[in-house]
N, C-alpha and C positions, 0 to 999 in steps of 0.2 A: 390545468394545474388546480388542485383543490386549495381552498383558502388557508388551511392550516399547514400546508407544505412550505417550508422555508428553503428547501433545497430542490432545485429543478431536476427532473429525471435525467436530463442530458448531462448534468454534472457528475452523474454516476455511471451511466451506461452508454455513453457515446464513444465514438472512435478516439476522439481527443482524450476523454477521461481515461480509457483503457490504457493509452500510451503513457499518460501522466502517472497512473497508479502502478504500472509496471516499472517505470523509472524510479518512482518512490520506493517501491519494494526492493529494487536492486540497491539503492542508497541505504535503506535500512539494513539490508544484509551486510553491506560493507561496514556498517557501524560496528559490528562485532570484533573484527580484527583491529580496528582503530581503538575501541575500548580496551581490548587486551593489551595493546602497545602502551596505551596511557596508564594502565594499572601496573604493568610490569616494568615500566620505564625506570632504569636504575642510573640515569645520568648520561648514558651514551647517545641519547636522542637530542642533545642540546641544539644543534642546527635545525632540527625538524620541529621543535617545540612551537614556533610561531605558526606553522602550517597546521599543527594538530587541532588547535581550537576551532578554526573555521570548518575543518573537515568533520569534527565532531558535531558542530552546529548543523551542518547540512544533513548529516546522518540522522540526527534527532528530528529535523523537520520532515525528512522522508519517512521516518518511523511514524511520526504523528499523523501525516497525511494518509499513509497506508492504513493505519489502525482505524482512523475516523471513517475513511471511505469504505473500508471493508466491513466494518460493523454496520454502517448504514445500509450497505448492500445486503447483508445478512438479514437484517430485520425487515427490510422493505421490499426486496426483489427476489431473494432466493426462494426458489420453489421446490427445493429438494425435501426429502422426508424430515420429519420433526427431530428424530434422534440424530440424524446427520448434522442438522442445524445446531443442536445442543453440543455435539462433539466439537464442531468447529468453533463455537462460542468459547468453549473451554480451552481449545488450542490457542485461540487468539489472545488469551490472557498472557501467554508467554511472549511478550514483546522482546525484541523485534523480529523473532523468527516466525511466530504464529501468523500475524497478519500478512507477511510476505508469502508464506506457504499458501495461505487462503487465496491470496491474489493469483498466484501462478496455477494452483490446482483446481480451484473452484470458479473464482470470478472470471478468469480468462477463458474458461471452457463452458461458461454458462450460456444457455440458449437465449436469455434475455439480452445479453451483451452481443452475441452473434447476430441476433435479429436486428438489433439497433444499428450495428455497424453495416449490415447488409442493406437496410432500408435507407439509411441516411449517410451516404458517403461524405466524408469530411473534405471540403475543397482545399483546406489548409494543408492537409497531409498527402493529397494526391490521390 
């Protein structure tokens, strides 16, 4: 690790990181219907209101984790063409959909992630 790097490579491209980012991407995608329900709420969700806040909080945490991790991966480890990187940077501005799409379509299929998962099997995940 270089002296200026504050984030270890394993935090971004390991098997555990891949699982965490995929789960966070799913949570961030689930944020959309929850936000829609919170906005459209016309009083019929009275019993569900105490559940809505923690679910929103978990969705926002998932969106933040996915956004930060995927931006870091894009700038540090993505080896695709420069125009493709610019395109995905613009797509990732559209949170929570953009980072989740990048996670599923680019990050999960990346050679860097596949090599890291093949070289270093995670004993915690089997």
